N, C-alpha and C positions, 0 to 999 in steps of 0.2 A: 226349675229352669226359668230363667228370665226371658221376657219377650217384649218386643216392640211391634206395633202394627205398622205395616208399610203401605203407603198410599202412592198411587200414580195419579197426579192431579187429584180428583175427588173420588177415585176408585180404590177400594180396598183390594190390594193385589196379593198380599201375603203377610207372613210373619217372620221377623228376624229374631232368632233366639241365641242364647248363650248357655252352654251346658256347664256342669260342675267343674270341668277342666278348662273353662274359659274359651272353648272353641265356638265359633259362630256357626249358625245354621240358618237356612232360609227355605221356606216352603210356600209355594203359591197357594192361594186360597181356592177351594173348589169352585166357588162362585165366579172367580176370575177365569179359571180354566174353561168354564162352561160358557163364558161370554164370547159370542162370535167375533167381537171386535178386540179381543184380548191380544196384547203384544208382550213379548218378554221385556223385562226392565233392563236387560243387558244381553248382548250377543253371547256372553259367557254364561248366562243363566237362561237357557231355552225353556220354553213352557213344558212342564212335565208334572206328574203327580208326586214323584219321589222328591224327598228333601235334598237340598244341596248342603254339604257339610264341610267344615274346616277350610281347606285350601280351595275348594270349589266356590264357597260363598264369600270368603273374605275379600278377594281383589276388588269386587265392585263396591262393597260397603266401606271398606277401608279407604278406597279411592275417593269417597265423598268428603273425607276429612282433610284438614290442612296438613301440610307436610312439615317435617323437620322441626325447626325452632318454634314456630307458632304452636305446633301440636304439643310440644313439651311444656310451653307456657300455659296453654289451656288446661292440660292435665293437672298441672300444679295448682292452678286456680280452683279447679273443680275438686281437687283432693282425690284424684284417681291415678292409676298407672298410665303412663303415656302409651303403653302397649295394649291397653284395654279398649279396643275399638268400640265395643258395645256400650261401655259406661260413658264414653264421650258422646257417642251418637244419642244416647238416652237424654243427654242434657242439651245438645245443640243441633239435633237433627231435624228441627222443624222446618227450616228453610235452607235447602241445599241447591247445588247446581242441578239443572234440569227440572223434572217434574216430580222428583221423589220427595216424600215427606215421611218422617219417622216419628211416631208418637207413642207414649206409654199406652199399654192396653186399656188402662182405666181413663184415658183422656179421649173425649169425643172430638172428631173433626168439626171445626166451627161451621156454622151455616155458610152457604155459598156467598152471601152478600156481607158476611162479617169478616172484615180484614183489619183487625186492630193495628193501629199505628200511633206513634206519638210524634207530634210536631216538635222539631228541634229549633230552639232559638239560636241566634248567632253565638251566644255565650256557651250553650250546651254543645254545639258543634265544635267550637274551639276546644272545649274540654275533652271531647271524644277523640279528636285528632291527637291531642297530647297524651291521651290514655292508651291508644291503640298499641304502641310499641310494648307496653307492659301488660295489656289485656287484649290479645288478639280476638277479633270478632265479638268484643265485649263479653266474653265468656264469663258466666257467673252472675251477670246482671239479671235482676228479676224480670221475667217476662221475655227475655231475649233468647231465642233458640236458633242461632244462625250458624251455618257451616259452608265453607268454600275450600276447595282443594288449593294447594299452592304453598310456596315457601315465604311469600311476601305478605306483610301485614295488609289487610284489606277489610272492608266492611260493606256488606249488602245494605242498600239504602233505597228509599223511595223518593223520587223527585216528582213533584206534582205542582205545576204552575209556578216554577222557580222557588218552591219551598221544599226543604228537606224534611223527611219523616223517617223515624226508626221503625222498621217492621217488628211487630210483636207476635209472639206465639208462632203460628205457622203461616203468617201473612207473607205474600210474595213481594219481593223487592223489584225495583225497575233498573237500578244502576249499581255499580260497584265503585266504591271510593277507595283509592289507594294513595296514602300519604307516602312521600319520598323517605326511604330509610336513611338514617344518618350515615350508615356505612357506605352508601353509594350516592354521594352528591351528584346531581345532574341526571339521575335515573329517569325522572319524569320527563325532562326535555329529550332524553335519548329515546324513550318509548314513543313520545309524540312524533319525533323525527322519523323513526322507522315505520310507524303505522301510517303516517301521512304519505311517505314514499310508497308504501305498499298499496295504498288506495290509488295513488297517482298511476301506478303500473297496472291497475285493474284487478288487484286482489280484493276479495270480499273481506272486509274488516269491520268490526263494530265502530260506531261513532264514539269519539272520546273528546274530552275537553280538559284543558289545563287550567287550574285555578289555584289560588293561594288561600289557605285557611290557617289561621293562627300563626301567620308568618312562614308556614311550611308549604312547599310546592306539593300539589296533589293532582291525581288523575281522576276524572269522573268518567266512567265507561258505561255506555248504554248496554244492557244485557241483551244478547241475541237470543237467549233462551226464555225471554219474556215478551208478551204482547199485551196490549190493552184492547179489550173488546168494546163493542158499541155502547155498553152500559158504563164504561169507564173502569171496569174491573180488571186487575192485572191477572193474566192467565199464564201458566207455565207451559213451556215447550220442553219435552224430555230430551235429554242429551246424555252422552257418556264419552269419556276420553278414550283414546286408543288403548291405554293400559287396561282400563276396565273392560273394554270390549274384547280384548284378547286374553284376559285372565291373568294379567301381571299385577302383583301387589304394588302399592305406590313406592315402596323402598327399592323396587327394581325398575324404575322409570328410565334409567340410563342403560345403554347397551353394554357398557363395561361392567355393569352390576347384574348382567343377565337379563336385561330388558329387551324390548322389541328392536328389530333391525328394520331398515328401510324396506327391504324386500318382504318382511313380514307384514308391514303396514300396507304395502301395495297389494299383496296377496289377499289381505283381509278386505280391502276396499273392493277388489275384483270379485270376491265371492259374496259380499254382504250388501254393498251399496245398491240402491234402487237405480242409480245411473252411474255405473262403474267407469265408463269411458270419461265422462265429464269430471267425476270426482278424482280419478287418478290424475287427470290433467291438472286440476286445481291443487291437489296435494303436491305434485311435483313443482308447480309454480311456487308454492309456499316454501318447499325445501330449497329451491334455487335461490329465492329471495333471502331466506335466512342465511344461507352461505355467503351470498354476495355482500350483505350488510354486516357480516362478521358476528353472527349469533351462534355461539357454540352450544347454547343451552336449549335447543329445540328438541326436547325429549318426548317420550311417548304420551305424557300427560298434557302436552301443549298442542295436541291435535285432537279434535273431537268429532263426534257424529251427532246429527240432529234427527229426531224421530217426530214426524209431523204428518198428519193426514195419510197415514199408511205408508209413507216413504221413509227411507233411510239415506240421509245425505251428509256429505262433509260439511262441518260447521265452518263459519268464518274463521280466519286466522287471528290469533291473539297472542299476547305476551311476546311480541317481537322486539328485542333489544340488542343493540350491538355490544356484546359482552367484551369485545376487544378494547372498548374504551376504558376498561379497568384492567391494567396489565397483570394484576395479581390473580385474576380469574383464569381458570383452565382453558387451554386452546383445544383440548380434546373434544371432538364433536360428540354430542349426546347420542346421535345416531350417525355412524360412520358412512362416508361416501366412498365406495370402492375400497373399504378397509383402511382408509387413510387415518392416521392417528392425530393429525393436527389440522385445524381449520385453515391454517396458513400454508399448508402444503398440498392442498387439493388441486389436481391438474385435470385436464381433459381426459387423460388416461384413467383416472379414478372414476370420473363420471361415466366413461364408457364401460368400465368394469361393473359399475352399479347397474347399468341397463342390462347387462348380461345376467347378473344375479337375479334381477327382478323380471326377467322375460319381457323387456321393453326393447324398442328399436333405438339405436344410437343416432342416426341422422336427424330425426325430428327433435330429439332432445338437444343435440348440438345446435340446431337452428334456434331453439328456444333460449339456450344459454346466450347466444350472440344477441338475440333480440332483447333479452333482459339487460344485458350489459349496455347496449346502446341506449335503451330507454332510461336507465339509471344515469348515464352520463348526461343525458338531456335534462333530467329532472333535478339533479343536484344543485345547479346554480339558481334555482327558482327562488324569487323573493318571497313568495307565499310560503314556501317550505321554511325559509329562515324565520319568518314571522311566526309561523305555527310552533316552531321549536322553542322560541321565547328565551333563548340563551345563546348569545353569539359565540361564546367560547366553545360550548358543546357543539353547536352547529359547525363551526370550523373544524373541530377535532373529528367529528363524525364524517363530514364531507371528505376530509383528507384520507381517512381510513377506507371509506367505501370507494372513493375514486381510484385509489391505489389498487384495491382488490379487483375492481372492474377492469381497469386498464391491463393488469397483469393477465387476467383470464382471457380477455379479448385478444391480446397479442398471441397467446398460446393457441387460440382457436382459429385464427385467421392467418 
């Protein structure tokens, strides 16, 4: 049986295994179970002596890996099957989202003050940006063991005093670098536009910066699951996305594929969050905002929970993009509102139906919808938003889309 040692920060928490049939298994270490400060690494993997096997263990660990196209490319580079979660984690599981680190059983966790990294020259950074579409997460490069979920090409990186470093081994990164895919020109500007708007409306979002590397627009996003301590060491904060928390494998992140529904997410927050009233409010704010800006791709892996200092709280909103800017993309909501099949057809009646399904009150949500619409109308003409977007054509397109959506809903609500 193959095995990987699973660490949460610097604590040995258990062992991930793969049996002769290729099935994953996970068992908590006895020393972790005896630790009075022990927490489960996932809501779907509660603390217990018995091992988790197959469908119980896979959603969390498969959810650490990249999705779809990048996963296929990484598997091909590593010479393993794209369905072999264990083999991919064995090679790139050293630096993941949250505080999880997976290492071969014969590999010792480095000393606390040892965080190997390599300074990147401008030339090397340009080469990496050019290489990422062909080699997601730099898979296969010697010393690089990086993993991030998602379908877009990205790279965990360390930014220290305006200098970029590549984290090596199990070193923690501080930022995520996302070059713009050739398939979606203007995506960087669109994400900056949406995230800047979200921040203006009071949503918690990570800091992000637009920059150009090797002639390609890129996003540099500060990781909300990392912090730098007084000694200057990067510390991990544990997190998991909603699919992991509810036991859905990554290929079921969309509702139409059997993934989580909005009411499932709200019920999970209600029962699991340390501050359910506040987190349900903030989750609904993110759902409303995604709908108003025309993001049909807000699926179960685009919402997460943070575990810190004994609390379980909703993570900042991320990956908010107006998918309607690309007409070829589906208008079917990743999570339906009131069972509506198109993001362009959602009415107040659908929102009201959603509140009934999720055991919420309609009048407060209606007031919040009106408030968000009015706030967006006021924020759209902002010169600072236009400057942050950095692309006048994309700014005009997105402003037109969002203004039309907001005006239509506001007229229906009043």
